[in-house]
C-alpha positions in Angstrom: -16.2 177.5 50.6 -16.6 181.3 51.8 -14.2 183.4 49.4 -13.0 186.0 52.3 -13.6 185.4 55.8 -12.4 186.1 59.7 -12.0 183.5 62.2 -10.7 183.4 66.3 -8.4 180.4 66.4 -6.6 178.6 69.4 -2.9 178.0 69.5 -0.1 177.6 71.8 -2.3 179.5 74.4 -2.9 181.8 71.9 -6.2 183.3 70.6 -5.6 185.3 67.3 -8.3 186.6 65.0 -7.2 185.2 61.1 -8.6 187.3 58.7 -8.1 185.0 55.1 -9.2 185.9 51.5 -9.7 183.4 48.7 -7.7 183.3 45.5 -7.5 181.0 42.7 -4.6 181.1 40.3 -3.9 179.6 37.1 -2.4 176.3 39.4 -5.4 176.2 42.0 -6.7 178.1 44.8 -4.3 179.8 47.2 -5.7 181.8 50.5 -4.5 184.6 51.6 -3.4 184.9 55.1 -3.6 188.2 57.6 -2.6 187.9 61.3 -1.7 190.4 63.4 1.6 190.4 64.3 2.8 187.5 61.2 3.8 188.3 57.5 1.8 188.4 55.6 1.7 184.3 53.6 -0.1 182.5 51.8 -1.5 178.2 52.0 -2.7 176.1 49.3 -4.1 172.1 49.1 -0.6 170.3 49.9 0.6 167.0 48.9 0.4 165.6 52.3 -3.6 165.9 52.0 -4.1 169.4 54.2 -3.3 173.1 53.4 -0.3 173.9 53.8 2.5 177.7 53.8 3.3 178.5 50.5 6.9 178.6 50.8 7.9 182.5 51.1 12.1 183.3 52.0 12.5 184.2 55.9 8.5 183.4 56.5 8.8 181.5 60.5 6.1 180.5 61.7 5.0 178.0 64.7 3.6 174.7 63.4 0.2 174.4 65.7 -0.3 177.9 63.8 -0.2 176.0 60.4 -2.1 172.9 61.8 -4.8 175.3 63.5 -5.1 177.5 60.1 -5.4 173.8 57.7 -8.4 172.6 59.6 -10.5 176.5 59.7 -9.6 176.0 55.8 -10.8 172.3 55.5 -14.0 173.2 57.9 -14.4 176.0 55.2 -13.8 179.1 58.7 
C-alpha cells in the first residue's frame, strides 16, 4: 500500500479527487481523506470487513462515497 496517494472517485454521478494520507497509530492504520467540499475525515479497517469512516461528530458523507473510498483503499489506489 502506498503511503500517500490521490485518486479520482465516481459516486452518485459526481467525480471527485481524493487525497489520502496513511497514518500508523497504536491501534492500527488510519487513512486521512481530503476531498474538496467535505471536511477532512479518517477511515480504517472495520469489523464489517471493509474500510469505514471513523466516527466524527457532525460528519455526514454520502454512503456511496464511503463505499467508493473503501474500494479504493482495498486496491491500494
